[in-house]
C-alpha positions as CSV (number, residue, x, y, z in Angstrom):
1,X,-41.3,42.9,-63.2
2,X,-38.7,44.8,-61.6
3,X,-38.0,48.8,-62.4
4,X,-37.0,52.1,-60.7
5,X,-38.7,52.2,-57.4
6,X,-40.4,55.6,-55.6
7,X,-38.9,56.4,-52.6
8,X,-42.2,56.8,-49.7
9,X,-41.2,55.4,-46.8
10,X,-41.8,56.9,-43.6
11,X,-38.3,57.4,-41.7
12,X,-40.3,58.2,-38.9
13,X,-41.2,55.4,-36.3
14,X,-42.3,57.2,-33.1
15,X,-42.3,60.1,-31.0
16,X,-41.1,60.9,-27.1
17,X,-40.9,64.0,-25.2
18,X,-41.7,66.0,-28.3
19,X,-38.7,64.5,-30.1
20,X,-39.5,62.3,-32.9
21,X,-37.8,59.2,-33.5
22,X,-36.0,58.0,-36.5
23,X,-35.1,55.1,-38.5
24,X,-31.6,56.7,-39.3
25,X,-31.2,57.1,-35.5
26,X,-32.1,54.0,-34.8
27,X,-28.8,53.0,-36.9
28,X,-26.7,54.2,-34.5
29,X,-28.3,52.9,-31.4
30,X,-28.4,49.1,-32.9
31,X,-24.7,50.0,-33.8
32,X,-23.7,50.6,-30.4
33,X,-25.3,47.9,-28.8
34,X,-23.4,45.5,-31.2
35,X,-20.3,47.3,-30.0
36,X,-21.1,46.6,-26.5
37,X,-22.7,43.2,-26.9
38,X,-19.4,42.0,-29.1
39,X,-17.0,43.4,-26.5
40,X,-19.0,41.9,-23.8
41,X,-18.2,38.6,-25.6
42,X,-14.8,39.1,-25.7
43,X,-14.1,40.4,-22.9
44,X,-12.3,38.2,-20.9
45,X,-9.9,37.4,-23.7
46,X,-8.2,40.9,-23.7
47,X,-8.6,41.4,-20.1
48,X,-11.5,43.8,-19.8
49,X,-14.6,43.7,-16.9
50,X,-17.6,44.5,-17.8
51,X,-17.4,47.7,-16.3
52,X,-14.7,48.5,-18.5
53,X,-17.1,47.6,-21.5
54,X,-19.6,50.1,-20.4
55,X,-17.0,52.7,-20.2
56,X,-15.2,51.9,-23.7
57,X,-19.2,51.5,-25.3
58,X,-20.0,54.5,-23.6
59,X,-16.6,56.6,-24.6
60,X,-17.3,55.5,-28.1
61,X,-21.2,56.3,-28.2
62,X,-19.6,59.8,-27.3
63,X,-16.7,59.9,-29.8
64,X,-19.3,58.7,-32.3
65,X,-21.7,61.5,-31.6
66,X,-19.8,64.4,-31.1
67,X,-17.1,63.7,-34.1
68,X,-19.5,63.0,-36.5
69,X,-21.3,65.9,-35.7
70,X,-18.4,68.5,-35.3
71,X,-17.3,67.1,-38.6
72,X,-20.5,68.3,-39.9
73,X,-20.4,71.3,-39.0
74,X,-17.4,73.2,-39.5
75,X,-16.7,70.8,-43.1
76,X,-19.8,70.9,-44.8
77,X,-22.3,73.0,-43.4
78,X,-20.6,76.2,-42.1
79,X,-22.2,78.6,-44.2
80,X,-25.3,77.9,-42.5
81,X,-23.7,77.6,-38.5
82,X,-21.7,80.4,-38.9
83,X,-25.4,82.3,-39.4
84,X,-26.9,79.8,-36.6
85,X,-24.5,79.0,-33.8
86,X,-27.0,78.3,-31.4
87,X,-28.0,75.6,-33.8
88,X,-24.8,73.3,-33.4
89,X,-25.7,71.4,-30.4
90,X,-29.3,70.4,-31.7
91,X,-28.6,66.9,-33.6
92,X,-32.4,66.7,-34.1
93,X,-32.5,68.8,-36.8
94,X,-29.9,66.6,-38.9
95,X,-26.0,67.1,-39.3
96,X,-23.5,64.0,-38.9
97,X,-21.0,63.0,-41.0
98,X,-19.4,59.7,-41.8
99,X,-15.5,60.7,-41.5
100,X,-16.4,62.9,-38.2
101,X,-17.7,59.5,-37.1
102,X,-14.2,57.3,-37.6
103,X,-12.1,60.6,-35.9
104,X,-14.7,60.8,-33.1
105,X,-14.1,56.5,-32.6
106,X,-10.1,56.8,-33.2
107,X,-10.2,59.6,-30.6
108,X,-12.9,57.9,-27.7
109,X,-10.6,54.7,-28.4
110,X,-7.5,56.2,-28.1
111,X,-8.8,57.9,-24.6
112,X,-10.2,55.2,-23.1
113,X,-6.9,52.9,-23.9
114,X,-4.8,55.5,-22.1
115,X,-7.4,56.2,-19.4
116,X,-7.7,52.0,-18.7
117,X,-4.1,51.2,-19.5
118,X,-5.0,49.1,-22.8
119,X,-3.3,48.3,-25.6
120,X,-4.9,50.7,-28.9
121,X,-4.4,48.7,-31.3
122,X,-5.6,45.5,-29.9
123,X,-8.6,47.3,-29.2
124,X,-9.1,48.8,-32.5
125,X,-8.9,44.9,-33.9
126,X,-11.5,43.7,-32.3
127,X,-13.9,47.5,-32.6
128,X,-13.6,47.5,-36.4
129,X,-15.9,44.3,-36.3
130,X,-19.1,46.0,-34.8
131,X,-18.0,48.8,-36.2
132,X,-18.3,47.6,-39.5
133,X,-21.8,46.5,-38.7
134,X,-22.7,49.9,-37.1
135,X,-21.9,51.9,-40.7
136,X,-23.7,49.3,-42.7
137,X,-26.9,50.0,-40.3
138,X,-26.2,53.5,-40.8
139,X,-26.2,53.4,-44.7
140,X,-29.9,51.4,-44.1
141,X,-30.7,54.2,-42.0
142,X,-29.4,56.6,-44.7
143,X,-31.7,54.7,-47.1
144,X,-34.9,54.6,-44.9
145,X,-34.9,58.9,-44.7
146,X,-33.6,59.0,-48.3
147,X,-30.9,61.4,-47.9
148,X,-27.1,60.8,-49.9
149,X,-28.7,60.6,-53.6
150,X,-26.4,58.9,-56.3
151,X,-26.2,60.3,-60.0
152,X,-29.1,59.7,-62.3
153,X,-29.4,56.4,-64.0
154,X,-31.7,54.1,-65.8
155,X,-30.8,51.1,-64.5
156,X,-33.5,48.9,-63.1
157,X,-33.1,49.5,-59.7
158,X,-32.8,52.8,-59.6
159,X,-34.5,55.1,-57.2
160,X,-36.5,58.1,-57.1
161,X,-35.6,60.0,-54.0
162,X,-37.9,62.6,-52.3
163,X,-35.5,65.6,-53.0
164,X,-33.5,65.0,-56.1
165,X,-35.2,65.2,-59.7
166,X,-34.8,62.5,-61.7
167,X,-34.2,58.6,-61.0
168,X,-31.1,57.7,-59.2
169,X,-28.6,55.8,-57.9
170,X,-28.9,54.6,-54.4
171,X,-25.5,54.6,-53.6
172,X,-26.2,54.4,-49.6
173,X,-27.2,50.9,-50.4
174,X,-23.8,50.6,-52.3
175,X,-22.1,52.1,-49.3
176,X,-23.7,49.8,-46.9
177,X,-23.2,46.6,-48.7
178,X,-19.7,47.7,-49.0
179,X,-19.2,48.0,-45.4
180,X,-21.0,44.8,-44.5
181,X,-18.4,42.9,-47.0
182,X,-15.9,44.2,-44.8
183,X,-17.4,42.9,-42.0
184,X,-17.7,39.5,-43.5
185,X,-13.6,40.1,-44.4
186,X,-12.7,41.1,-40.9
187,X,-14.7,38.3,-39.6
188,X,-13.2,35.3,-41.9
189,X,-9.0,37.1,-41.2
190,X,-10.0,36.8,-37.5
191,X,-10.3,33.4,-37.6
192,X,-7.0,33.0,-38.9
193,X,-5.6,35.0,-36.3
194,X,-3.5,37.5,-37.8
195,X,-1.0,39.4,-36.0
196,X,-1.9,42.9,-34.1
197,X,-3.0,45.6,-35.8
198,X,-3.4,43.4,-39.4
199,X,-7.6,43.8,-38.7
200,X,-7.5,47.4,-38.4
201,X,-5.1,47.9,-41.7
202,X,-7.3,46.2,-43.6
203,X,-10.7,48.0,-42.3
204,X,-8.9,51.2,-42.8
205,X,-7.9,50.1,-46.1
206,X,-10.8,48.4,-47.8
207,X,-13.3,51.3,-46.0
208,X,-11.6,53.7,-48.2
209,X,-10.4,51.7,-51.3
210,X,-13.8,50.7,-51.7
211,X,-15.2,53.9,-51.2
212,X,-13.7,55.9,-53.6
213,X,-15.4,53.6,-56.3
214,X,-19.0,53.8,-54.7
215,X,-18.6,57.5,-54.4
216,X,-18.4,57.4,-58.4
217,X,-22.0,57.3,-58.4
218,X,-22.8,59.9,-56.0
219,X,-23.0,63.7,-56.2
220,X,-20.9,65.7,-54.5
221,X,-22.0,69.2,-53.3
222,X,-18.3,70.8,-51.5
223,X,-14.3,70.4,-52.5
224,X,-11.6,70.1,-50.5
225,X,-8.4,71.3,-52.5
226,X,-10.6,70.9,-55.9
227,X,-11.1,66.9,-55.1
228,X,-14.7,66.4,-53.5
229,X,-14.6,66.2,-49.7
230,X,-15.4,62.9,-49.4
231,X,-13.3,61.7,-52.1
232,X,-9.8,63.1,-50.3
233,X,-11.0,61.5,-46.9
234,X,-11.6,58.1,-49.2
235,X,-7.7,58.8,-50.5
236,X,-6.2,59.7,-47.1
237,X,-7.6,56.4,-45.4
238,X,-6.7,54.3,-48.7
239,X,-3.1,55.4,-48.2
240,X,-3.4,55.7,-44.6
241,X,-4.2,51.3,-44.7
242,X,-2.1,50.5,-47.4
243,X,0.5,52.0,-45.5
244,X,-0.6,50.0,-42.3
245,X,-1.1,46.7,-43.7
246,X,2.7,47.5,-45.5
247,X,3.6,48.3,-41.5
248,X,2.1,45.3,-39.8
249,X,2.5,42.4,-42.6
250,X,6.3,43.2,-42.2
251,X,6.6,42.9,-38.1
252,X,7.4,39.1,-37.8
253,X,5.5,38.0,-34.1
254,X,7.2,38.7,-31.4
255,X,8.0,37.7,-28.2
256,X,6.4,41.2,-27.4
257,X,3.4,40.8,-29.6
258,X,2.5,37.4,-28.6
259,X,2.7,38.5,-24.9
260,X,0.0,41.0,-25.6
261,X,-2.1,38.9,-28.0
262,X,-1.6,36.3,-25.4
263,X,-3.7,38.3,-22.3
264,X,-4.2,36.4,-19.3
265,X,-8.0,36.5,-18.8
266,X,-8.9,38.7,-15.8
267,X,-11.6,37.5,-12.6
268,X,-14.7,40.2,-12.2
269,X,-13.9,42.2,-9.2
270,X,-15.9,42.9,-6.1
271,X,-18.9,44.8,-8.6
272,X,-19.9,48.3,-7.7
273,X,-23.6,47.9,-8.1
274,X,-23.7,51.4,-7.8
275,X,-21.2,52.6,-10.3
276,X,-22.6,49.8,-12.6
277,X,-26.0,51.4,-12.6
278,X,-25.1,54.9,-13.3
279,X,-23.2,53.3,-16.2
280,X,-26.1,51.7,-17.6
281,X,-28.4,54.6,-17.0
282,X,-25.8,56.8,-19.0
283,X,-25.8,54.2,-21.7
284,X,-29.4,53.6,-22.1
285,X,-29.5,57.1,-21.9
286,X,-26.8,57.3,-25.2
287,X,-28.7,54.8,-27.6
288,X,-32.1,56.6,-26.5
289,X,-30.6,60.1,-27.8
290,X,-29.1,58.7,-30.6
291,X,-32.7,57.8,-31.7
292,X,-33.4,61.3,-32.6
293,X,-31.1,61.5,-34.8
294,X,-32.8,62.4,-38.3
295,X,-30.4,62.6,-41.4
296,X,-26.6,63.2,-41.9
297,X,-27.8,66.9,-43.2
298,X,-29.2,69.8,-41.6
299,X,-33.1,70.6,-42.8
300,X,-36.7,71.2,-42.0
301,X,-38.0,68.6,-40.6
302,X,-41.7,69.5,-40.9
303,X,-41.3,70.7,-44.2
304,X,-39.2,68.1,-45.8
305,X,-41.3,64.9,-44.2
306,X,-44.0,66.5,-43.4
307,X,-45.7,64.3,-46.6
308,X,-44.5,61.2,-46.1
309,X,-45.4,61.5,-42.0
310,X,-49.2,62.9,-41.4
311,X,-49.0,65.4,-38.3
312,X,-45.5,66.8,-38.1
313,X,-45.3,69.9,-37.4
314,X,-43.4,73.1,-35.6
315,X,-42.2,73.3,-32.4
316,X,-39.6,74.8,-30.6
317,X,-37.3,71.8,-31.2
318,X,-38.0,71.8,-34.8
319,X,-38.1,75.4,-36.3
320,X,-38.4,76.8,-39.2
321,X,-34.8,76.8,-41.5
322,X,-34.9,79.5,-44.3
323,X,-33.7,77.6,-47.5
324,X,-32.6,73.7,-48.1
325,X,-29.3,73.1,-47.0
326,X,-28.0,70.4,-49.7
327,X,-27.2,66.9,-49.0
328,X,-23.6,66.6,-48.1
329,X,-20.9,64.1,-48.8
330,X,-20.7,62.2,-45.9
């Protein structure tokens, strides 16, 4: 017989050099790996070498980590961080924003295309596919951690989260299902060989539009211009996506557009093994570093997770944090 679920999942799966390794962080690592594998698979169709695929993935991983962190700090938790400026780089204490992740991806993709002479829209059309997978996995990581709670409910699939009273909507699972739905939709649309920009526009629109409804089941602690902060971002993304769909749908496949889509496959140049191995080491380091991410909001790690992970203790890496910073609206 089905019934409400009491969340007692241990979110830690290991330790390394004094850092705890988290399932939430693992979702980022798997996402970055999926981006690398996807672009490695399609690289010859879009004029990318293996070296360029490593560069693109590194740019994106850095963009995700920096963008997610900065938006979280300055939009959601600034009341705390303005008094603890030294802790802004301490991502192992938690604090990543989904909308910041998206912003970081945009900036990183633009920078890569600018420096490597590639079409931004062309790369974006491919990136949104593994990107949807990354964001879907991220929501599974959120759920394992027990963060981002929904409103109180009596539905049979309700969850009692570790840090919130009552049984609540597992809103992160709703959002994860939305992201995987978008992934499937993009794969179907890709089969039809749509015009340049269509896949990117669909991703932006459906991500923002569907999340408006998902977030109706969420409790938001912060507002922006009188609207829940995340909802303001959702509305903006939906409007932007609708505009881009209208724009790209009106564009016919001109000769220029077709020439972009029909890139002549490139042959791999002589491999600079030293440079390639350096990028491999950087990429592997980013995958390992991402495992230290505990959650999407800052908190006293031992106090919050000690019951679910016996033996967790305070250290220089995990200091005592006064108060309980509320879960933010990523």
